[in-house]
Backbone as a printed PyTorch tensor [residue, N CA C, xyz], in Angstrom:
tensor([[[ 73.0010, 106.8170,  88.5930],
         [ 73.9370, 106.3230,  90.1600],
         [ 74.9530, 105.1830,  89.5010]],

        [[ 76.5120, 106.2260,  89.9960],
         [ 77.5740, 105.0770,  89.4310],
         [ 77.9380, 104.4000,  90.4910]],

        [[ 78.7330, 103.3270,  90.2640],
         [ 79.3680, 102.5360,  90.6960],
         [ 80.3620, 102.4540,  91.3380]],

        [[ 80.7030, 102.5260,  92.9720],
         [ 81.6950, 102.7590,  93.2570],
         [ 82.7570, 101.7550,  93.7380]],

        [[ 84.0260, 102.1680,  93.9470],
         [ 84.8300, 101.1140,  93.8990],
         [ 86.0870, 101.1740,  95.1210]],

        [[ 86.6830, 100.1790,  95.5590],
         [ 87.3420, 100.4270,  96.5280],
         [ 89.2470,  99.9460,  96.2530]],

        [[ 89.9320, 100.6860,  96.3720],
         [ 91.4720, 100.0270,  96.3770],
         [ 92.1130,  99.0060,  97.1210]],

        [[ 92.5110,  98.1240,  96.4010],
         [ 93.5770,  97.2710,  97.6330],
         [ 94.5800,  97.2240,  97.1570]],

        [[ 95.5840,  97.9340,  98.3300],
         [ 96.8420,  98.1620,  97.6680],
         [ 97.6850,  96.9780,  97.8850]],

        [[ 97.5240,  96.2250,  98.0780],
         [ 98.4710,  94.6210,  98.0450],
         [ 97.8020,  94.1480,  96.9210]],

        [[ 96.7310,  93.9050,  96.0150],
         [ 96.6070,  93.5020,  94.8570],
         [ 96.9590,  94.6570,  93.6530]],

        [[ 97.0630,  96.0050,  94.2490],
         [ 96.9890,  96.9860,  93.2890],
         [ 95.7350,  96.5240,  92.3820]],

        [[ 94.1330,  96.3660,  92.8840],
         [ 93.1730,  96.4710,  92.0720],
         [ 92.1850,  97.1510,  92.8300]],

        [[ 91.0250,  97.2040,  91.9570],
         [ 89.5380,  98.0170,  92.5030],
         [ 88.7550,  97.0320,  92.2720]],

        [[ 88.2240,  96.9250,  93.6660],
         [ 87.0100,  96.0800,  93.4740],
         [ 85.5160,  96.8630,  93.9370]],

        [[ 84.4790,  96.3880,  93.3390],
         [ 83.0550,  96.9260,  93.1020],
         [ 82.7460,  96.8850,  94.6990]],

        [[ 82.0790,  98.0310,  95.4530],
         [ 81.7500,  98.2950,  96.7300],
         [ 79.9470,  98.1940,  96.4890]],

        [[ 79.5240,  97.2950,  97.0800],
         [ 78.1770,  97.1980,  97.2360],
         [ 77.3130,  97.8640,  98.2570]],

        [[ 77.0310,  99.1490,  98.4980],
         [ 76.4600, 100.1310,  98.9530],
         [ 74.9880,  99.3870,  99.8870]],

        [[ 74.4330,  98.5430,  99.0900],
         [ 73.0940,  98.0870,  99.3970],
         [ 73.1960,  96.5470, 100.0140]],

        [[ 74.4210,  96.4600, 100.5430],
         [ 74.8300,  94.8510, 100.8530],
         [ 74.7040,  95.3940, 102.4840]],

        [[ 74.0460,  94.1240, 103.4680],
         [ 73.7130,  94.5730, 104.6040],
         [ 75.1270,  94.6120, 105.7310]],

        [[ 75.9790,  93.5980, 104.5420],
         [ 77.6140,  93.2550, 105.5070],
         [ 78.3940,  93.8060, 104.6630]],

        [[ 78.9150,  94.7270, 105.0460],
         [ 80.4770,  95.2570, 104.7820],
         [ 81.3010,  95.1340, 105.7030]],

        [[ 82.4700,  93.9350, 105.2740],
         [ 83.7960,  94.2530, 106.4280],
         [ 85.0440,  93.9800, 105.8300]],

        [[ 85.8250,  94.3170, 106.5590],
         [ 87.3560,  94.3860, 106.1320],
         [ 88.4080,  93.2290, 106.7790]],

        [[ 88.9140,  92.9430, 106.2350],
         [ 89.8250,  92.1220, 106.4160],
         [ 90.6980,  91.9160, 107.7640]],

        [[ 90.9070,  92.8080, 108.7200],
         [ 90.8290,  92.5600, 110.2880],
         [ 89.7020,  91.8880, 110.7710]],

        [[ 88.0980,  92.2580, 110.4330],
         [ 87.2990,  91.8470, 110.9480],
         [ 87.0180,  90.4180, 110.3900]],

        [[ 87.2440,  89.7940, 109.4620],
         [ 87.3360,  88.5260, 108.6490],
         [ 88.3360,  87.6950, 109.3920]],

        [[ 89.5400,  88.3950, 109.6970],
         [ 90.2310,  87.5070, 110.7870],
         [ 89.9950,  87.4460, 112.1340]],

        [[ 89.1850,  88.4030, 112.3110],
         [ 88.9210,  87.8200, 114.1500],
         [ 87.8800,  86.9290, 114.0370]],

        [[ 86.9670,  87.2020, 113.0200],
         [ 85.7400,  86.0330, 112.9820],
         [ 86.4300,  84.6650, 112.5380]],

        [[ 87.1720,  84.3860, 111.6850],
         [ 87.9580,  82.8030, 111.5550],
         [ 88.8930,  82.8070, 112.6210]],

        [[ 89.2400,  83.4380, 113.4640],
         [ 89.6980,  83.0400, 114.4270],
         [ 88.8950,  82.5350, 115.4730]],

        [[ 87.5170,  83.4130, 116.0980],
         [ 87.1670,  82.6210, 116.6570],
         [ 86.0180,  81.2750, 116.4700]],

        [[ 85.7920,  81.2730, 115.0620],
         [ 85.3810,  80.3610, 114.0510],
         [ 85.9410,  79.0720, 114.3140]],

        [[ 87.4980,  79.1590, 114.4000],
         [ 88.1790,  77.5140, 115.1680],
         [ 88.4030,  77.6960, 116.8180]],

        [[ 88.2490,  78.9590, 117.6240],
         [ 88.6940,  78.8170, 118.8780],
         [ 87.3300,  78.0560, 119.3940]],

        [[ 85.9570,  78.3650, 118.7520],
         [ 84.5890,  77.5120, 119.1540],
         [ 84.6020,  75.8180, 119.1640]],

        [[ 85.9560,  76.1990, 118.0950],
         [ 85.8350,  74.2010, 118.0850],
         [ 85.9300,  73.6530, 119.4000]],

        [[ 86.7890,  74.0960, 120.0150],
         [ 87.3260,  74.3430, 121.2880],
         [ 86.4740,  73.6080, 122.5150]],

        [[ 85.2340,  74.6540, 122.2730],
         [ 84.2280,  74.7220, 123.1640],
         [ 83.0010,  73.3750, 122.8980]],

        [[ 82.6650,  73.7680, 121.3840],
         [ 81.8350,  72.5420, 121.1520],
         [ 82.2130,  71.3310, 120.9840]],

        [[ 83.4540,  70.6240, 120.9970],
         [ 84.2050,  69.8050, 120.6070],
         [ 83.0940,  68.4320, 120.5570]],

        [[ 82.8060,  68.3330, 121.7600],
         [ 82.1340,  66.6800, 121.7890],
         [ 80.5930,  67.0070, 121.6510]],

        [[ 79.9820,  68.0560, 121.1680],
         [ 78.8350,  68.4310, 121.0580],
         [ 78.4960,  68.4880, 119.4540]],

        [[ 78.2090,  69.7070, 118.8510],
         [ 78.2270,  69.9570, 117.2330],
         [ 79.0540,  70.6790, 116.9420]],

        [[ 80.0300,  70.6460, 116.7520],
         [ 81.0550,  71.5920, 116.6510],
         [ 80.9060,  71.9670, 114.8950]],

        [[ 79.8620,  71.7650, 114.0770],
         [ 79.2630,  72.5670, 112.6450],
         [ 78.6620,  73.5300, 113.2650]],

        [[ 77.9650,  73.9060, 114.2460],
         [ 76.4930,  75.0910, 114.1850],
         [ 77.2560,  76.2520, 113.9140]],

        [[ 78.3790,  76.8590, 114.5790],
         [ 78.7950,  78.1310, 114.0920],
         [ 79.4120,  78.1860, 112.9730]],

        [[ 80.0150,  76.9380, 112.2480],
         [ 80.6630,  77.2480, 110.7330],
         [ 79.8420,  77.3720, 109.8250]],

        [[ 78.5670,  76.5030, 110.7360],
         [ 76.9230,  76.4350, 109.5160],
         [ 76.6530,  77.9440, 109.0930]],

        [[ 76.5890,  78.6620, 110.2770],
         [ 75.8920,  79.9320, 110.0900],
         [ 76.7880,  81.0270, 109.7120]],

        [[ 78.3210,  80.8220, 110.1290],
         [ 79.2370,  81.3080, 109.2060],
         [ 79.2110,  81.4410, 107.6090]],

        [[ 79.0180,  80.6860, 107.1760],
         [ 78.6670,  80.2660, 105.6310],
         [ 77.7390,  80.2150, 105.2870]],

        [[ 76.5610,  80.4070, 106.0570],
         [ 75.0820,  80.7560, 105.4630],
         [ 74.9020,  82.3760, 105.4600]],

        [[ 75.6280,  82.8370, 106.2020],
         [ 75.8860,  84.5350, 106.6270],
         [ 76.6840,  85.1570, 105.4520]],

        [[ 78.2020,  84.7500, 105.3750],
         [ 79.0090,  85.3080, 104.7650],
         [ 79.2040,  84.8230, 102.8890]],

        [[ 78.1730,  83.7930, 102.6590],
         [ 78.1260,  83.0700, 101.1540],
         [ 78.1590,  84.3650, 100.1120]],

        [[ 79.0540,  84.4230,  99.7080],
         [ 78.7160,  85.4840,  98.3250],
         [ 79.5060,  86.7070,  98.8540]],

        [[ 79.6820,  87.3340, 100.3390],
         [ 79.9140,  88.3560, 100.5250],
         [ 81.4570,  88.4790, 101.1250]],

        [[ 82.1910,  87.0860, 101.7030],
         [ 83.5950,  87.3480, 101.7030],
         [ 84.0940,  85.5360, 101.5330]],

        [[ 85.0600,  85.6640, 100.2080],
         [ 85.1180,  84.6990,  99.8900],
         [ 86.4190,  83.7430, 101.0230]],

        [[ 87.1490,  84.6880, 101.9170],
         [ 87.3840,  84.3010, 102.7000],
         [ 87.0660,  83.6520, 103.9880]],

        [[ 86.2910,  83.8400, 104.3780],
         [ 85.2680,  83.6490, 105.3290],
         [ 84.2320,  82.1830, 104.8560]],

        [[ 83.7240,  82.1950, 103.9270],
         [ 83.2060,  81.2520, 103.3340],
         [ 83.9090,  79.9830, 103.2160]],

        [[ 85.2370,  80.0700, 102.6640],
         [ 86.3140,  79.0760, 102.8510],
         [ 86.6850,  78.2270, 103.8730]],

        [[ 86.8320,  79.4000, 104.7620],
         [ 87.3110,  79.0610, 106.1400],
         [ 86.2000,  78.4870, 106.6580]],

        [[ 84.8600,  78.7370, 106.4500],
         [ 83.8380,  77.9980, 107.1310],
         [ 83.6080,  76.9460, 106.8180]],

        [[ 83.7530,  76.3530, 105.1920],
         [ 83.8370,  75.3960, 104.3660],
         [ 84.9180,  74.2940, 105.1920]],

        [[ 85.7740,  74.8400, 105.3600],
         [ 87.0430,  74.0930, 106.1220],
         [ 86.8960,  73.4270, 107.3220]],

        [[ 85.9190,  74.4850, 108.1780],
         [ 85.5130,  73.7850, 109.4870],
         [ 84.4380,  73.2850, 109.7760]],

        [[ 83.6760,  73.2030, 108.8360],
         [ 82.2290,  72.5090, 108.5340],
         [ 82.9120,  71.5420, 107.8970]],

        [[ 83.9220,  70.9890, 107.0130],
         [ 84.3130,  69.7070, 107.1740],
         [ 85.1150,  69.0560, 107.8600]],

        [[ 85.8950,  69.8890, 108.6880],
         [ 86.7600,  69.1380, 110.0920],
         [ 85.6830,  68.8920, 111.2290]],

        [[ 84.7030,  69.8170, 111.4100],
         [ 83.7800,  69.1510, 112.4650],
         [ 82.7840,  67.7300, 112.0990]],

        [[ 82.5180,  68.0560, 110.9170],
         [ 81.4760,  66.7290, 110.4560],
         [ 82.7190,  65.4760, 110.5330]],

        [[ 83.7850,  65.5480, 110.1490],
         [ 84.6580,  64.3300, 110.0240],
         [ 85.2700,  63.9710, 111.7040]],

        [[ 84.9480,  65.3750, 112.4230],
         [ 85.8620,  64.9130, 113.6580],
         [ 84.6940,  64.2480, 114.0800]],

        [[ 83.4280,  64.8530, 114.2090],
         [ 82.3430,  63.7640, 114.8300],
         [ 82.0500,  62.3640, 114.0810]],

        [[ 82.4790,  62.0960, 112.9440],
         [ 82.7330,  60.7760, 112.5830],
         [ 83.4660,  59.7680, 113.2160]],

        [[ 84.9400,  60.4960, 113.3970],
         [ 85.9920,  59.7120, 114.2680],
         [ 85.8940,  59.4020, 115.4080]],

        [[ 85.1260,  60.4840, 115.8300],
         [ 84.6760,  60.5960, 117.6000],
         [ 83.9540,  59.4210, 117.8860]],

        [[ 83.0820,  59.2980, 116.9880],
         [ 81.8540,  58.3660, 117.2350],
         [ 82.0940,  57.0510, 116.9230]],

        [[ 82.5770,  57.0520, 115.7150],
         [ 83.5030,  56.1120, 115.2160],
         [ 84.3440,  54.9830, 116.1860]],

        [[ 85.1650,  55.7760, 116.7260],
         [ 85.8650,  55.0960, 117.8430],
         [ 84.7440,  54.7290, 119.3330]],

        [[ 84.0670,  55.6640, 119.7250],
         [ 83.6340,  55.0150, 120.5230],
         [ 82.5800,  53.5330, 120.4530]],

        [[ 82.5620,  53.4220, 119.6300],
         [ 81.2860,  52.6440, 118.7590],
         [ 82.3060,  50.8590, 118.3920]],

        [[ 83.3380,  51.5700, 118.1840],
         [ 84.5170,  50.0790, 117.8810],
         [ 84.8490,  50.0810, 119.2210]],

        [[ 85.2890,  50.6250, 120.4830],
         [ 85.6870,  50.3540, 121.7380],
         [ 85.3470,  49.3420, 122.3440]],

        [[ 84.3940,  48.6430, 121.9880],
         [ 83.7450,  47.6020, 122.8170],
         [ 84.7050,  46.2740, 122.2970]],

        [[ 85.2430,  46.3770, 120.8110],
         [ 85.9020,  45.5050, 120.1830],
         [ 87.5060,  45.6460, 120.5130]],

        [[ 87.8550,  46.7460, 121.3700],
         [ 89.3220,  47.0820, 121.9490],
         [ 89.6480,  47.9730, 120.4840]],

        [[ 89.4840,  47.9080, 119.2670],
         [ 89.9800,  48.4390, 118.1150],
         [ 89.9610,  50.0410, 117.8940]],

        [[ 88.4730,  50.1120, 118.9110],
         [ 88.2070,  51.6640, 118.6120],
         [ 88.9990,  52.5340, 119.8410]],

        [[ 89.6320,  51.8100, 120.4190],
         [ 90.4850,  52.6170, 121.7200],
         [ 91.3320,  53.7050, 120.8100]],

        [[ 92.1470,  53.1670, 119.9820],
         [ 93.4260,  54.0520, 119.3850],
         [ 92.6760,  55.2650, 118.6470]],

        [[ 91.5240,  54.4630, 117.6160],
         [ 90.6950,  55.4050, 116.9460],
         [ 90.1540,  56.4880, 117.8310]],

        [[ 89.7670,  56.4140, 119.1150],
         [ 89.1890,  57.5220, 119.9360],
         [ 90.3110,  58.1490, 120.2520]],

        [[ 91.6640,  57.8950, 120.9970],
         [ 92.5960,  58.6520, 121.1430],
         [ 93.1250,  59.2430, 120.3650]],

        [[ 93.1020,  58.9540, 118.7690],
         [ 93.6190,  59.5860, 117.6760],
         [ 92.4610,  60.7330, 117.2550]],

        [[ 91.5000,  60.6750, 117.6320],
         [ 90.4630,  61.8270, 117.3440],
         [ 90.2260,  62.1400, 118.6380]],

        [[ 90.9210,  62.5290, 119.5690],
         [ 90.8970,  63.2480, 120.6130],
         [ 91.7950,  64.4120, 120.3000]],

        [[ 93.1720,  63.3710, 120.0690],
         [ 94.2910,  64.4660, 119.6730],
         [ 94.1250,  65.0900, 118.5730]],

        [[ 93.2510,  64.5520, 117.5000],
         [ 92.6590,  65.6490, 116.3420],
         [ 92.0700,  66.4130, 116.9170]],

        [[ 91.1910,  66.6880, 117.8650],
         [ 90.0170,  67.3790, 118.0500],
         [ 90.9940,  68.6260, 118.7730]],

        [[ 91.9580,  68.4650, 119.4790],
         [ 92.8390,  69.0540, 120.0500],
         [ 93.9480,  69.8290, 119.2340]],

        [[ 94.2540,  69.3460, 118.5560],
         [ 95.4320,  70.0850, 117.4890],
         [ 94.9620,  70.7230, 116.1030]],

        [[ 94.2570,  70.1480, 115.4900],
         [ 93.7090,  70.8810, 113.8620],
         [ 92.9440,  72.1920, 114.4070]],

        [[ 92.3470,  72.6770, 115.3300],
         [ 91.8310,  73.8540, 115.8870],
         [ 92.8630,  74.9200, 116.2240]],

        [[ 94.3820,  74.3830, 116.9120],
         [ 95.1490,  75.0880, 117.0070],
         [ 95.7000,  75.8440, 115.4720]],

        [[ 96.0250,  75.0210, 114.7580],
         [ 96.2950,  75.3740, 113.3260],
         [ 95.4640,  75.9300, 112.8120]],

        [[ 94.0790,  75.6500, 112.7990],
         [ 93.3560,  76.4960, 112.1200],
         [ 93.2690,  78.1560, 112.8570]],

        [[ 93.3280,  78.4670, 113.8390],
         [ 93.3730,  79.5920, 114.7960],
         [ 95.0080,  79.9560, 114.2320]],

        [[ 95.7870,  79.6570, 114.1010],
         [ 97.2340,  80.0920, 113.4770],
         [ 96.9860,  80.6710, 112.0600]],

        [[ 96.7330,  79.9100, 111.4570],
         [ 96.6250,  80.1200, 109.8280],
         [ 95.3540,  81.3860, 109.6370]],

        [[ 94.2890,  81.4240, 110.3130],
         [ 93.5340,  82.3470, 110.3500],
         [ 94.0060,  83.8560, 110.4320]],

        [[ 94.9450,  83.8950, 111.7040],
         [ 95.6600,  85.0210, 112.0060],
         [ 96.3590,  85.4770, 111.1130]],

        [[ 97.0110,  84.8070, 110.0640],
         [ 97.8100,  85.3390, 108.8230],
         [ 96.7330,  85.4290, 107.7210]],

        [[ 95.5620,  85.2300, 108.0420],
         [ 94.5630,  85.4320, 106.8510],
         [ 94.7840,  84.5070, 105.5920]],

        [[ 95.0680,  82.8720, 105.8210],
         [ 95.0240,  82.0240, 105.1700],
         [ 93.8780,  81.2090, 105.5470]],

        [[ 93.3450,  80.1640, 104.6190],
         [ 92.9690,  79.0470, 104.4350],
         [ 93.1900,  77.7590, 105.4650]],

        [[ 93.1060,  77.1490, 106.2330],
         [ 93.7000,  75.8360, 106.6470],
         [ 93.4120,  74.9310, 106.0950]],

        [[ 93.5070,  74.1090, 105.1760],
         [ 93.2700,  72.9570, 104.3220],
         [ 93.5900,  71.5660, 105.7070]],

        [[ 92.5570,  71.2200, 106.3190],
         [ 92.4870,  70.2130, 107.2780],
         [ 92.9280,  69.1570, 106.6530]],

        [[ 93.9700,  68.4980, 107.0940],
         [ 94.5070,  67.3750, 107.1930],
         [ 93.5470,  66.1410, 107.6460]],

        [[ 93.4490,  64.8150, 106.5960],
         [ 92.3590,  63.8260, 107.1040],
         [ 90.8250,  64.0840, 107.3510]],

        [[ 90.4500,  65.6150, 106.8810],
         [ 88.9320,  65.7250, 106.6710],
         [ 88.2740,  65.1900, 105.6080]],

        [[ 87.2940,  64.6280, 105.7120],
         [ 86.1600,  64.2280, 104.3830],
         [ 85.8680,  65.5440, 103.7610]],

        [[ 85.9140,  65.9540, 102.5860],
         [ 85.5400,  67.1540, 101.8530],
         [ 83.6100,  66.6070, 101.6900]],

        [[ 83.1880,  67.0600, 102.6520],
         [ 81.8110,  66.8880, 102.5600],
         [ 81.2700,  68.4760, 101.2770]],

        [[ 81.6650,  69.5050, 101.9410],
         [ 81.5910,  70.3920, 101.3390],
         [ 82.6640,  71.0100, 100.5110]],

        [[ 82.3650,  71.1500,  99.0370],
         [ 83.5280,  71.9460,  98.5500],
         [ 83.6400,  73.0340,  98.3660]]])
């Protein structure tokens, strides 16, 4: 049995194709998954925004570098957002937490928009102020 290769016109390289892999995805599908991953952050912002990112990370690890790296960024963003938000709530009793809470809410609204825009261009968005829990 011989190894099959797929030609990438952008990089002018051949990459091996694993026919036994249950997941074979193209760049457009990766882009859509990454956009949906960032968009989900709006829906799950106050709950656990890391669930979808963790699922994508587990499913596509080793199969898609773009989705693995994007899910890592979303995981780091989600964990950081949870910490900032609940830190703001906890410190609100001594009034210092109110500006932290306002900043966390703005952070939670702005960052997913930038993530969606970057994912639409097949780029990985490095989130500012995110604590890098997952490297």
